[in-house]
KESE-993631 format. One record per residue (C-alpha): residue number from 1; z, x, y. Coordinates in Angstrom, 3 decimals. Layout:
! KESE-993631
 num       up     east    north
 NUM        Z        X        Y
...
END
This chain:
! KESE-993631
 num       up     east    north
   1    0.000    0.000    0.000
   2   -0.967    1.415    3.384
   3    0.539    0.675    6.790
   4    0.423    2.147   10.297
   5    2.417    5.389   10.404
   6    4.991    4.078   12.891
   7    5.628    0.928   10.868
   8    6.618    2.411    7.531
   9    9.531   -0.038    7.308
  10    6.938   -2.732    6.545
  11    5.547   -1.033    3.467
  12    7.896   -2.743    1.015
  13    7.980   -6.131    2.763
  14    4.831   -7.761    1.277
  15    6.256   -7.142   -2.196
  16    8.780   -9.904   -1.419
  17    5.788  -12.264   -1.565
  18    4.402  -10.683   -4.716
  19    1.596   -8.730   -3.048
  20    0.467   -5.794   -5.219
  21    0.828   -2.132   -4.142
  22   -2.829   -1.794   -3.051
  23   -2.406   -4.432   -0.312
  24   -3.408   -3.093    3.094
  25   -1.381   -3.830    6.238
  26   -3.406   -3.865    9.457
  27   -1.667   -4.113   12.812
  28   -2.881   -7.101   14.839
  29   -2.703   -7.519   18.604
  30    0.936   -7.323   19.602
  31    2.684   -9.609   22.070
  32    6.180   -9.682   23.479
  33    7.448  -12.357   21.059
  34    6.243  -11.115   17.646
  35    4.889   -8.263   15.632
  36    1.841   -9.549   13.754
  37   -0.111   -7.948   10.916
  38   -3.033   -8.836    8.676
  39   -2.510   -8.377    4.942
  40   -5.698   -7.654    2.985
  41   -5.821   -8.044   -0.768
  42   -9.421   -7.833   -1.942
  43  -11.359  -10.550   -0.118
  44   -8.194  -12.460    0.744
  45   -6.373  -12.226    4.071
  46   -2.947  -13.381    5.129
  47   -0.963  -13.097    8.381
  48    2.457  -11.427    8.354
  49    4.620  -12.204   11.394
  50    7.929  -10.610   12.282
  51    9.569  -12.642   15.037
  52   11.273  -10.832   17.906
  53   12.829  -13.937   19.483
  54   13.564  -16.558   16.794
  55   16.360  -16.750   14.256
  56   15.633  -17.446   10.600
  57   16.938  -20.995   11.098
  58   14.545  -21.553   13.997
  59   11.614  -20.244   11.956
  60   12.646  -22.668    9.224
  61   12.489  -25.529   11.748
  62    9.040  -24.342   12.803
  63    7.947  -24.461    9.162
  64    9.188  -28.044    8.796
  65    7.015  -29.019   11.762
  66    4.016  -27.243   10.255
  67    4.557  -29.019    6.910
  68    4.455  -32.406    8.637
  69    1.275  -31.480   10.498
  70   -0.471  -30.257    7.348
  71    0.306  -33.545    5.635
  72   -1.082  -35.624    8.513
  73   -4.795  -35.213    7.756
  74   -5.714  -33.478   11.008
  75   -9.377  -32.376   11.280
  76   -8.251  -28.783   11.943
  77   -5.785  -26.457   10.273
  78   -2.344  -25.261   11.330
  79   -0.520  -22.247    9.835
  80    0.554  -22.665    6.213
  81    3.616  -20.560    5.350
  82    3.555  -18.981    1.884
  83    6.724  -19.042   -0.205
  84    8.115  -15.630   -1.182
  85    9.128  -14.888   -4.762
  86   12.596  -16.172   -3.866
  87   11.121  -19.555   -2.961
  88   11.905  -19.088    0.725
  89    9.213  -19.008    3.417
  90   11.369  -16.835    5.715
  91   12.730  -13.387    4.832
  92   15.352  -11.677    6.985
  93   14.517   -8.085    8.008
  94   16.115   -5.554   10.333
  95   13.250   -6.195   12.768
  96   13.576   -9.996   12.669
  97   12.703  -12.916   10.379
  98    9.398  -12.366    8.567
  99    6.894  -14.954    7.362
 100    3.492  -14.878    5.672
 101    0.861  -17.528    6.353
 102   -2.572  -18.120    4.886
 103   -5.514  -16.934    6.952
 104   -7.264  -19.626    9.020
 105  -10.977  -18.902    9.506
 106  -12.445  -19.158   12.983
 107  -13.031  -17.311   16.244
 108  -11.539  -17.534   19.710
 109  -13.216  -20.308   21.735
 110  -15.633  -19.909   24.612
 111  -14.395  -22.571   27.016
 112  -17.052  -22.101   29.696
 113  -18.943  -25.175   28.498
 114  -17.943  -28.805   28.859
 115  -18.492  -29.624   25.176
 116  -15.983  -26.967   24.101
 117  -13.437  -28.221   26.625
 118  -13.877  -31.814   25.482
 119  -13.276  -30.718   21.890
 120  -10.166  -28.832   22.998
 121   -8.924  -31.956   24.788
 122   -9.439  -34.128   21.735
 123   -7.627  -31.613   19.520
 124   -4.731  -31.614   21.995
 125   -4.625  -35.408   21.876
 126   -4.673  -35.522   18.078
 127   -1.915  -32.933   17.910
 128    0.228  -34.911   20.350
 129   -0.190  -38.099   18.347
 130    0.818  -36.326   15.144
 131    3.813  -34.544   16.691
 132    5.124  -37.948   17.771
 133    6.544  -38.334   14.267
 134    8.526  -35.071   14.318
 135   12.297  -35.649   14.670
 136   13.582  -34.251   17.988
 137   16.268  -32.294   16.139
 138   13.498  -30.182   14.547
 139   12.417  -28.942   17.971
 140   13.038  -25.237   18.595
 141   13.643  -25.618   22.328
 142   13.873  -28.176   25.131
 143   11.032  -28.005   27.663
 144   12.607  -30.637   29.936
 145   15.189  -28.265   31.362
 146   15.082  -26.323   34.606
 147   11.802  -24.320   34.515
 148   13.492  -21.566   36.537
 149   16.061  -20.893   33.821
 150   15.698  -17.659   31.874
 151   18.505  -15.839   30.070
 152   17.639  -12.554   31.794
 153   17.093  -14.140   35.243
 154   20.338  -15.852   36.262
 155   19.327  -16.096   39.933
 156   15.820  -15.982   41.431
 157   17.073  -14.548   44.713
 158   18.742  -11.637   42.935
 159   15.574  -11.076   40.904
 160   13.486  -10.942   44.067
 161   15.780   -8.276   45.516
 162   15.388   -6.238   42.323
 163   11.609   -6.649   42.440
 164   11.485   -5.489   46.053
 165   13.602   -2.453   45.230
 166   11.191   -1.642   42.386
 167    8.122   -1.791   44.648
 168    6.964   -5.428   44.803
 169    6.006   -6.285   48.387
 170    8.406   -8.311   50.532
 171    5.715  -10.986   51.043
 172    5.147  -11.385   47.326
 173    8.877  -11.576   46.559
 174    9.366  -14.107   49.372
 175    6.569  -16.275   47.938
 176    8.201  -16.237   44.511
 177   11.515  -17.351   46.011
 178    9.895  -20.069   48.160
 179    7.989  -21.556   45.220
 180   11.167  -21.490   43.138
 181   12.879  -23.698   45.732
 182    9.856  -26.012   45.834
 183    9.739  -26.399   42.050
 184   13.472  -26.969   41.741
 185   13.331  -29.782   44.306
 186   10.361  -31.464   42.612
 187   11.333  -31.064   38.965
 188   11.557  -34.430   37.147
 189   15.220  -34.254   36.154
 190   15.656  -36.443   33.091
 191   11.910  -37.013   32.984
 192   11.964  -40.460   34.553
 193    9.215  -42.462   32.857
 194    7.375  -39.460   31.380
 195    6.773  -39.910   27.615
 196    8.949  -37.457   25.695
 197    8.593  -36.085   22.164
 198    8.202  -32.777   20.280
 199    5.294  -30.841   21.806
 200    3.506  -27.588   20.957
 201    4.912  -25.845   24.033
 202    2.219  -23.159   24.372
 203   -1.103  -24.940   23.931
 204   -3.235  -22.113   25.292
 205   -6.833  -21.367   24.376
 206   -5.571  -18.131   22.818
 207   -3.787  -20.284   20.238
 208   -6.954  -22.101   19.179
 209   -9.704  -21.187   16.705
 210  -13.165  -22.713   16.459
 211  -15.859  -22.666   13.803
 212  -18.248  -19.833   14.648
 213  -21.303  -21.910   13.713
 214  -20.455  -25.411   14.952
 215  -17.934  -24.754   17.735
 216  -15.622  -27.432   16.323
 217  -11.891  -26.733   16.508
 218  -10.861  -25.164   13.193
 219   -7.226  -24.296   13.854
 220   -4.259  -24.445   16.222
 221   -1.736  -21.613   15.978
 222    1.674  -20.337   17.120
 223    4.147  -23.214   16.958
 224    7.141  -20.975   17.636
 225    7.766  -22.714   20.978
 226    7.479  -26.271   19.635
 227   10.262  -28.395   21.061
 228   11.212  -31.566   22.850
 229    9.344  -31.983   26.110
 230    7.184  -34.213   28.239
 231    3.955  -34.892   26.346
 232    1.915  -34.158   29.475
 233    3.300  -30.597   29.443
 234    0.894  -29.740   26.621
 235   -2.004  -31.102   28.705
 236   -0.818  -29.008   31.641
 237   -0.538  -25.831   29.542
 238   -3.978  -26.332   28.026
 239   -5.563  -26.706   31.466
 240   -3.510  -23.853   32.953
 241   -4.647  -21.360   30.305
 242   -8.173  -22.662   29.610
 243   -9.712  -21.323   32.822
 244  -11.006  -24.812   33.602
 245   -9.231  -24.871   36.970
 246  -10.438  -21.451   38.096
 247  -14.137  -22.075   38.828
 248  -16.148  -23.895   41.473
 249  -17.071  -26.621   38.991
 250  -13.428  -27.142   38.040
 251  -13.720  -30.907   38.385
 252  -16.516  -31.124   35.794
 253  -14.723  -28.818   33.385
 254  -11.335  -30.482   33.827
 255  -12.937  -33.900   33.429
 256  -14.440  -32.796   30.107
 257  -11.024  -31.757   28.764
 258   -9.408  -34.966   30.011
 259  -12.142  -37.136   28.451
 260  -11.502  -35.477   25.108
 261   -7.771  -36.031   25.437
 262   -8.170  -39.626   26.616
 263  -10.362  -40.407   23.587
 264   -7.096  -40.217   21.621
 265   -4.509  -41.188   24.232
 266   -5.111  -41.569   27.997
 267   -2.505  -40.185   30.376
 268   -0.420  -42.893   32.018
 269    0.112  -43.117   35.787
 270    3.402  -41.193   35.773
 271    1.883  -38.349   33.725
 272   -1.147  -38.079   36.001
 273    1.102  -37.977   39.045
 274    3.313  -35.257   37.535
 275    0.483  -32.957   36.466
 276    0.231  -30.840   39.668
 277    4.006  -30.349   39.820
 278    4.089  -29.303   36.185
 279    1.267  -26.821   36.765
 280    3.225  -25.161   39.548
 281    6.348  -25.112   37.377
 282    4.376  -23.486   34.554
 283    3.008  -20.828   36.892
 284    6.415  -19.805   38.185
 285    7.940  -20.106   34.724
 286    5.309  -17.667   33.457
 287    6.160  -15.221   36.261
 288    9.901  -15.483   35.613
 289    9.479  -15.097   31.859
 290    7.499  -11.904   32.398
 291   10.103  -10.731   34.919
 292   12.816  -11.310   32.328
 293   10.954   -9.086   29.871
 294   10.664   -6.465   32.630
 295   14.424   -6.585   33.232
 296   14.903   -6.059   29.497
 297   12.538   -3.078   29.517
 298    9.857   -4.751   27.398
 299    6.972   -4.855   29.913
 300    5.821   -2.888   32.948
 301    6.286   -3.965   36.572
 302    2.531   -4.392   37.091
 303    2.564   -7.203   34.528
 304    5.132   -9.046   36.633
 305    3.003   -8.448   39.742
 306   -0.007   -9.935   37.952
 307    1.955  -13.106   37.141
 308    3.133  -13.420   40.742
 309   -0.455  -13.036   41.958
 310   -1.480  -15.848   39.611
 311    1.390  -17.918   40.999
 312    0.084  -17.337   44.535
 313   -3.430  -18.371   43.458
 314   -2.086  -21.480   41.718
 315   -0.040  -22.486   44.761
 316   -3.050  -22.224   47.083
 317   -5.233  -24.088   44.615
 318   -2.788  -26.953   44.176
 319   -2.271  -27.298   47.923
 320   -6.028  -27.787   48.274
 321   -6.838  -29.731   45.094
 322   -3.666  -31.332   43.740
 323   -4.657  -34.807   44.922
 324   -8.100  -34.572   43.298
 325   -6.509  -33.423   40.056
 326   -4.150  -36.423   40.070
 327   -7.039  -38.838   40.549
 328   -9.118  -37.214   37.837
 329   -6.198  -37.316   35.379
 330   -5.478  -40.978   36.200
 331   -9.120  -41.833   35.492
 332   -9.113  -40.027   32.141
 333  -11.821  -37.641   33.289
 334  -14.160  -40.399   34.427
 335  -15.321  -40.991   37.976
END
């Protein structure tokens, strides 16, 4: 069995799942939440994930959600955990809980076209409908809480002072603090009339696979953030990370996504109204999450600066187009 030289501790791990000694371990793209590897055994491939942020119990809850989704007859796949020789789908390691899932075929989507965005929207709608049946207690987190909360960032003002001392400009730090106040004042405490259920929590294009030949959605990945939240938060995340809002023809591209979503379940009036506020909350939440990793020494300062720049861009965009986005969402992408 071969593995990257600096990851020798992994060499014996696949044996817990019964993989033979000639299995190859290939390092996949690494993030800040997991270490991910591809296991190759002949023509077969599997994905080995070692979580950096979840407990074994939380991974077990994630697997219960995935089991429900796989039994629901969705037209795309979700990760399928493989039981180890012990019968468990989670193995504790010194580096974190480890899991193995079957490989899902597909490629990353090209979301520059309206057809691809409409398919993404429909997949998001189908996922939301299916997650409706997941018991709230199986959620790994609660997305309804204060979007400014982060365990490593107890106070945004203090963070901004640290960022300035590290080299972030005073203007950029001041913008971060001003948006934090704006989001805190506009956050829907308790949710009001927003439909609430277990959601994916990170429905980004990077967590979607499509069939290379047909372009149809073939898989949705990474349910480690699945938890109780406002259903419209998954719509917001999908739009935020799809690139649909970042071009001159944003209305056409956003409308395509919303039409796909509305073909399963149209947004109600309260959800459409909340969408711009949730987008701004997501943007600052992304910046604060990255800042928390910086405080913990896991990312570089320039990554935090990039997130704050995106926050500035999002703020300007919403100030100019938030009303149009509300109308488009209320109309389900039509008109």
